[in-house]
C-alpha positions as CSV (number, residue, x, y, z in Angstrom):
1,X,-2.2,-12.1,-18.4
2,X,-4.5,-13.2,-15.7
3,X,-4.1,-16.7,-17.1
4,X,-0.5,-16.4,-16.7
5,X,-0.7,-15.7,-13.0
6,X,-3.6,-18.1,-12.4
7,X,-3.7,-18.0,-8.5
8,X,-0.1,-17.1,-8.0
9,X,-1.0,-14.2,-5.6
10,X,-2.9,-16.5,-3.4
11,X,-0.1,-19.1,-3.5
12,X,2.6,-16.5,-2.7
13,X,0.6,-15.2,0.3
14,X,0.3,-18.8,1.5
15,X,-3.5,-18.5,1.5
16,X,-5.6,-21.2,2.4
17,X,-9.3,-21.4,3.4
18,X,-11.0,-17.9,3.4
19,X,-7.9,-16.5,1.6
20,X,-7.7,-19.1,-1.0
21,X,-9.0,-18.9,-4.6
22,X,-12.4,-20.2,-3.6
23,X,-13.0,-17.9,-0.7
24,X,-15.6,-18.7,1.9
25,X,-19.4,-17.9,2.3
26,X,-19.3,-17.1,6.0
27,X,-20.8,-13.9,7.0
28,X,-20.8,-11.8,10.2
29,X,-23.4,-10.4,12.4
30,X,-24.3,-7.0,11.1
31,X,-24.8,-5.2,14.5
32,X,-22.0,-5.2,17.1
33,X,-22.6,-5.8,20.9
34,X,-24.2,-2.7,22.3
35,X,-22.6,0.7,22.6
36,X,-18.9,-0.6,23.0
37,X,-17.1,-0.5,19.6
38,X,-13.6,-1.8,18.7
39,X,-11.3,-0.6,16.0
40,X,-8.4,-3.0,15.3
41,X,-5.1,-2.1,13.6
42,X,-2.8,-4.7,12.0
43,X,0.7,-3.5,10.8
44,X,4.2,-4.8,11.1
45,X,5.6,-3.5,14.5
46,X,9.0,-4.9,14.3
47,X,11.7,-5.1,11.6
48,X,12.3,-2.5,8.7
49,X,8.9,-1.2,8.6
50,X,8.4,-0.7,12.4
51,X,9.4,2.9,12.3
52,X,6.7,3.8,9.6
53,X,4.1,1.5,11.4
54,X,4.7,3.4,14.7
55,X,4.0,6.7,12.9
56,X,0.5,5.2,11.5
57,X,-0.4,3.7,14.8
58,X,0.3,6.9,16.9
59,X,-1.7,8.7,14.1
60,X,-4.5,6.5,14.7
61,X,-4.3,7.0,18.4
62,X,-4.1,10.6,18.2
63,X,-7.4,10.8,16.0
64,X,-9.3,8.6,18.5
65,X,-8.0,10.7,21.5
66,X,-9.0,14.0,19.9
67,X,-12.6,12.4,19.6
68,X,-12.4,11.6,23.2
69,X,-12.9,8.0,22.6
70,X,-16.6,8.6,21.9
71,X,-18.8,8.9,18.8
72,X,-22.2,9.9,20.0
73,X,-23.4,7.2,22.4
74,X,-20.7,4.9,21.2
75,X,-17.6,4.3,23.2
76,X,-14.6,3.3,20.8
77,X,-11.5,1.3,21.9
78,X,-8.5,0.8,20.0
79,X,-6.4,-2.4,19.6
80,X,-3.0,-2.5,17.9
81,X,-1.9,-5.8,16.6
82,X,1.5,-6.8,15.1
83,X,1.5,-8.7,11.8
84,X,5.3,-9.4,11.9
85,X,7.4,-12.3,12.7
86,X,9.5,-11.4,15.8
87,X,12.4,-13.4,14.4
88,X,12.6,-11.9,11.1
89,X,10.8,-8.6,11.5
90,X,9.1,-9.1,8.2
91,X,5.3,-9.4,7.9
92,X,4.2,-12.9,8.8
93,X,1.4,-15.1,7.3
94,X,0.6,-16.8,10.6
95,X,0.6,-13.4,12.5
96,X,-1.7,-11.7,9.8
97,X,-4.3,-14.5,9.8
98,X,-4.2,-14.5,13.7
99,X,-4.8,-10.7,13.7
100,X,-7.7,-10.9,11.2
101,X,-9.3,-13.9,13.1
102,X,-9.1,-12.0,16.3
103,X,-10.8,-8.9,15.1
104,X,-13.4,-10.9,13.0
105,X,-14.4,-12.9,16.0
106,X,-14.7,-9.9,18.3
107,X,-18.5,-8.9,18.4
108,X,-17.6,-5.3,19.1
109,X,-15.4,-4.8,16.0
110,X,-16.5,-2.0,13.8
111,X,-13.5,-1.5,11.7
112,X,-10.0,-2.9,10.8
113,X,-7.1,-0.7,9.9
114,X,-4.6,-2.7,7.9
115,X,-2.4,-4.2,6.5
116,X,0.5,-2.3,5.2
117,X,1.7,-4.9,2.9
118,X,-0.4,-6.0,0.0
119,X,0.3,-9.7,0.3
120,X,-0.8,-9.4,4.0
121,X,-4.0,-7.7,3.0
122,X,-4.7,-10.5,0.5
123,X,-4.8,-12.9,3.5
124,X,-6.7,-10.5,6.1
125,X,-9.5,-9.3,3.7
126,X,-11.4,-12.4,2.9
127,X,-11.7,-13.0,6.7
128,X,-12.5,-9.4,7.5
129,X,-15.0,-9.3,4.8
130,X,-16.7,-12.5,5.6
131,X,-17.3,-11.0,9.1
132,X,-19.0,-7.9,7.4
133,X,-16.3,-5.4,8.9
134,X,-15.0,-2.4,7.2
135,X,-11.2,-2.7,6.4
136,X,-9.2,0.5,5.6
137,X,-5.5,0.1,4.6
138,X,-3.0,3.0,4.8
139,X,-1.2,1.5,1.7
140,X,-1.6,-2.0,0.1
141,X,-1.4,-0.9,-3.6
142,X,-1.9,-4.3,-5.3
143,X,-4.4,-3.8,-8.1
144,X,-6.1,-7.2,-7.5
145,X,-7.5,-6.1,-4.2
146,X,-9.9,-3.7,-6.0
147,X,-9.8,-4.5,-9.9
148,X,-9.6,-7.3,-12.4
149,X,-7.1,-5.4,-14.6
150,X,-3.9,-7.4,-14.9
151,X,-4.8,-9.1,-11.6
152,X,-4.8,-12.8,-10.6
153,X,-7.4,-15.5,-11.3
154,X,-10.7,-14.6,-9.6
155,X,-9.5,-11.3,-8.3
156,X,-10.8,-9.2,-6.9
157,X,-13.8,-11.4,-6.2
158,X,-11.9,-14.0,-4.2
159,X,-11.2,-11.4,-1.6
160,X,-14.9,-10.6,-1.0
161,X,-16.8,-13.7,0.0
162,X,-19.8,-11.8,1.0
163,X,-20.0,-10.5,-2.5
164,X,-19.9,-6.9,-1.1
165,X,-17.0,-4.4,-1.2
166,X,-15.8,-3.6,2.4
167,X,-12.2,-2.6,1.7
168,X,-10.5,0.8,0.8
169,X,-7.0,1.9,0.7
170,X,-6.0,5.7,1.4
171,X,-2.8,5.8,-0.9
172,X,-3.3,5.5,-4.4
173,X,-3.1,2.0,-5.8
174,X,-0.7,0.7,-8.5
175,X,-2.7,2.1,-11.5
176,X,-1.9,5.6,-10.0
177,X,1.8,4.6,-9.5
178,X,2.1,3.4,-13.0
179,X,0.8,6.8,-14.3
180,X,3.3,8.5,-12.0
181,X,6.1,6.3,-13.4
182,X,5.4,7.0,-17.0
183,X,4.8,10.9,-16.3
184,X,8.2,10.8,-14.5
185,X,9.8,9.1,-17.4
186,X,8.5,11.7,-19.9
187,X,9.8,14.6,-17.6
188,X,13.3,13.0,-17.7
189,X,13.2,12.7,-21.4
190,X,12.9,8.9,-21.6
191,X,11.7,7.7,-25.1
192,X,12.5,3.9,-24.5
193,X,12.0,2.0,-21.3
194,X,13.0,-1.6,-20.5
195,X,10.5,-3.3,-17.8
196,X,11.5,-5.8,-15.4
197,X,9.9,-7.7,-12.5
198,X,11.1,-9.9,-9.9
199,X,8.5,-12.7,-10.3
200,X,6.6,-11.6,-7.2
201,X,2.8,-12.0,-8.1
202,X,2.2,-8.8,-6.3
203,X,4.6,-7.0,-8.3
204,X,4.2,-8.5,-11.7
205,X,0.8,-6.7,-12.4
206,X,2.6,-3.4,-11.6
207,X,5.3,-4.0,-14.3
208,X,2.4,-4.9,-16.8
209,X,0.6,-1.6,-15.9
210,X,3.7,0.5,-16.3
211,X,4.5,-1.2,-19.7
212,X,0.9,-0.4,-20.9
213,X,0.8,3.1,-19.6
214,X,4.1,3.7,-21.3
215,X,2.9,2.5,-24.6
216,X,-0.3,4.6,-24.4
217,X,2.0,7.7,-23.6
218,X,4.0,7.0,-26.7
219,X,7.0,5.5,-25.2
220,X,8.8,2.5,-26.7
221,X,8.9,-0.6,-24.3
222,X,12.0,-2.4,-25.2
223,X,10.9,-5.5,-23.5
224,X,9.2,-6.9,-20.3
225,X,11.3,-9.4,-18.6
226,X,10.7,-11.4,-15.4
227,X,14.0,-12.0,-13.5
228,X,14.5,-14.1,-10.4
229,X,16.3,-11.8,-8.0
230,X,18.3,-13.4,-5.3
231,X,21.2,-12.2,-2.9
232,X,24.4,-12.4,-4.6
233,X,23.0,-13.2,-7.9
234,X,24.6,-12.3,-11.2
235,X,22.4,-10.7,-14.0
236,X,25.1,-10.2,-16.7
237,X,22.9,-11.8,-19.4
238,X,19.8,-9.6,-18.5
239,X,22.1,-6.5,-18.1
240,X,23.7,-7.2,-21.5
241,X,20.2,-7.3,-23.1
242,X,19.0,-4.1,-21.5
243,X,22.3,-2.3,-22.7
244,X,22.0,-3.6,-26.2
245,X,18.1,-2.6,-26.4
246,X,19.2,1.0,-26.4
247,X,16.7,1.8,-23.5
248,X,17.3,4.9,-21.5
249,X,15.6,3.6,-18.5
250,X,14.8,0.5,-16.5
251,X,11.6,0.1,-14.5
252,X,11.9,-2.6,-12.0
253,X,8.9,-3.8,-10.1
254,X,10.2,-5.7,-7.1
255,X,11.3,-5.6,-3.6
256,X,14.3,-3.9,-2.0
257,X,16.4,-6.9,-1.0
258,X,20.1,-7.5,-1.5
259,X,19.4,-9.0,-4.9
260,X,17.8,-5.8,-6.1
261,X,20.7,-3.7,-4.9
262,X,23.1,-6.2,-6.8
263,X,21.0,-5.6,-9.9
264,X,21.0,-1.9,-9.6
265,X,24.9,-1.8,-9.2
266,X,25.4,-4.0,-12.3
267,X,23.0,-2.1,-14.4
268,X,24.8,1.2,-13.4
269,X,28.3,-0.3,-14.1
270,X,27.3,-1.5,-17.5
271,X,25.7,2.1,-18.5
272,X,26.1,4.8,-16.0
273,X,23.6,6.9,-18.0
274,X,21.0,4.4,-17.6
275,X,18.1,5.9,-15.4
276,X,16.9,3.4,-12.8
277,X,13.3,3.5,-11.7
278,X,11.7,1.5,-8.8
279,X,8.3,1.4,-7.0
280,X,7.2,2.5,-3.6
281,X,8.3,-1.1,-2.1
282,X,12.0,0.1,-2.8
283,X,11.8,3.1,-0.7
284,X,13.9,1.4,1.9
285,X,17.1,2.6,3.5
286,X,18.6,-0.8,3.6
287,X,18.3,-0.8,-0.3
288,X,19.1,2.9,-0.9
289,X,22.4,2.6,1.3
290,X,23.5,-0.5,-0.6
291,X,23.2,0.9,-4.3
292,X,26.5,3.0,-4.0
293,X,27.3,4.9,-7.2
294,X,24.0,4.0,-8.7
295,X,22.2,6.5,-6.3
296,X,22.3,9.6,-8.6
297,X,20.4,7.5,-11.3
298,X,17.7,6.4,-9.1
299,X,14.2,7.6,-8.9
300,X,11.6,5.7,-6.7
301,X,7.9,6.6,-6.7
302,X,6.2,6.8,-3.4
303,X,2.6,7.9,-2.3
304,X,4.0,9.9,0.7
305,X,4.5,13.5,-0.1
306,X,6.8,16.0,1.8
307,X,5.0,17.3,4.8
308,X,4.7,20.9,3.4
309,X,2.7,19.7,0.5
310,X,-0.2,18.6,2.7
311,X,-2.9,21.0,3.8
312,X,-3.0,23.4,6.8
313,X,-5.1,20.7,8.7
314,X,-2.1,18.3,8.1
315,X,0.3,20.8,9.7
316,X,-1.8,21.1,12.8
317,X,-1.9,17.4,13.2
318,X,1.8,16.9,12.6
319,X,2.2,19.6,15.3
320,X,0.0,17.9,17.7
321,X,1.8,14.6,17.1
322,X,5.1,16.1,18.1
323,X,3.5,17.4,21.2
324,X,1.7,14.1,22.2
325,X,4.3,11.7,21.4
326,X,7.5,13.8,21.9
327,X,8.9,12.6,18.6
328,X,9.3,14.0,15.1
329,X,6.2,13.6,13.1
330,X,6.4,12.1,9.4
331,X,3.5,12.3,6.9
332,X,3.1,8.5,7.5
333,X,1.4,9.6,10.6
334,X,-1.2,11.5,8.6
335,X,-2.4,8.1,6.9
336,X,-3.0,6.6,10.3
337,X,-4.8,9.8,11.5
338,X,-7.0,9.8,8.5
339,X,-7.8,6.1,8.5
340,X,-9.1,6.4,12.1
341,X,-10.9,9.8,11.4
342,X,-12.7,8.4,8.4
343,X,-13.9,5.5,10.4
344,X,-15.1,7.7,13.2
345,X,-16.8,9.9,10.8
346,X,-18.6,6.9,9.2
347,X,-19.8,5.8,12.7
348,X,-21.0,9.3,13.5
349,X,-22.7,9.6,10.1
350,X,-24.6,6.4,10.7
351,X,-26.1,7.9,13.9
352,X,-28.1,5.6,16.0
353,X,-27.0,2.8,13.6
354,X,-23.3,3.6,14.4
355,X,-22.9,0.0,15.9
356,X,-24.2,-1.6,12.7
357,X,-21.4,-2.8,10.5
358,X,-23.1,-2.5,7.2
359,X,-24.5,1.0,8.0
360,X,-20.9,2.0,8.9
361,X,-19.5,0.5,5.6
362,X,-22.3,2.3,3.7
363,X,-21.6,5.7,5.3
364,X,-17.8,5.2,4.8
365,X,-18.1,4.7,1.0
366,X,-20.7,7.5,0.6
367,X,-18.5,10.2,2.4
368,X,-16.5,13.0,0.7
369,X,-13.4,14.4,2.6
370,X,-13.0,18.0,1.3
371,X,-11.0,19.0,4.3
372,X,-8.9,15.9,5.2
373,X,-5.3,16.0,6.4
374,X,-4.3,14.1,3.1
375,X,-6.2,16.7,0.9
376,X,-9.7,16.4,-0.6
377,X,-10.6,12.9,-1.5
378,X,-13.3,10.3,-1.7
379,X,-13.3,6.5,-1.8
380,X,-14.6,5.0,-5.0
381,X,-17.1,1.9,-5.1
382,X,-14.3,-0.5,-5.8
383,X,-12.2,0.9,-2.7
384,X,-9.7,3.1,-4.6
385,X,-9.0,6.6,-3.3
386,X,-9.3,9.7,-5.6
387,X,-6.2,11.3,-4.1
388,X,-4.6,12.8,-7.2
389,X,-0.8,13.1,-6.5
390,X,2.1,10.7,-6.3
391,X,5.7,11.4,-5.0
392,X,9.1,10.7,-6.4
393,X,12.2,10.2,-4.0
394,X,15.8,10.5,-5.1
395,X,18.6,9.0,-3.0
396,X,20.9,11.4,-1.2
397,X,23.7,10.2,1.2
398,X,22.2,6.7,1.1
399,X,18.7,7.8,2.1
400,X,15.5,8.3,0.1
401,X,14.7,12.0,0.0
402,X,11.5,13.7,-1.4
403,X,12.2,15.1,-4.9
404,X,8.9,16.1,-6.5
405,X,5.1,15.3,-6.7
406,X,3.4,14.3,-9.8
407,X,-0.3,14.7,-10.7
408,X,-2.0,11.4,-11.6
409,X,-5.4,12.4,-12.5
């Protein structure tokens, strides 16, 4: 399968230079300048993801504020950058590269918190890694960032020009999401599933992971098709194939655009009993409000659980968030809070070497977090989290609403 995608992930991200297939051999200075440290954040602060990003940013600010802006002798500043295009509101290649270069060139940078989107992380990670800086993403589930399983050519090696792992994600990656999808199918009585992807190279591996996981769980996979999904598209031929296959469910790995909503409605119209399953990228109100009568048949996996399912430490943080920012706190804020807290903890653990980038990376990967706001977890050597639950949303009144949690380990 890797030969199939070649370097599609890099091409789709528009990656060149450090983010291209060959990478770069540049390395950054290990020690930052003096006792002033900077933590950068890069997230889409405009457009459809802005509300989520604001929660994450405020969570990061809250964790730093509670630490008093200091860790031992080190003063820590925070810089929030925007990786979105102000015209479209979507994440931008140019903005992402600018953010990463800004952080990489700052001699005080000790950590980089971002990106939200996997394709954006595929651009920033080689630059941040080349500078020898720790990168912690609140999401970015694409498997190729951490593993070669069903990933693109030279992945994950091409993201790490230094040859050292410097990236971690706090939300479980696509392997965990695939387990959640299949366990959801089994709980719904699905015996045969039809797998689709929208030809996005950051989604195609997830479709493959789900198909493989389904087969291992004893489910029949009717087929795995790649379908170009466009606004106003007609999917009559594909829908006919799916209905004739006898599949009880369709898993679609793709984005939440108008084309996906049209596909959803056409599938439901052809067979109202067909279960329609989608990944976390589709947990988007623009999508869920557009699918009409297909809503009751829709199940979307998400790494974000309902607030009461997080530990007592999380409830305290969510309460402090409301007091500090005068706004409702969502669980997304916990991922920002934990990203900053884990970085500050690594600086603290490094002691007098808290301004040494490699020492902070080493301490970050060696840490365990038994009492974190996300629940107990650690980061594995490849950058994956050990968090053991994934969520499922249903669609109610056009909005994604938490339905249940599923163990993935």
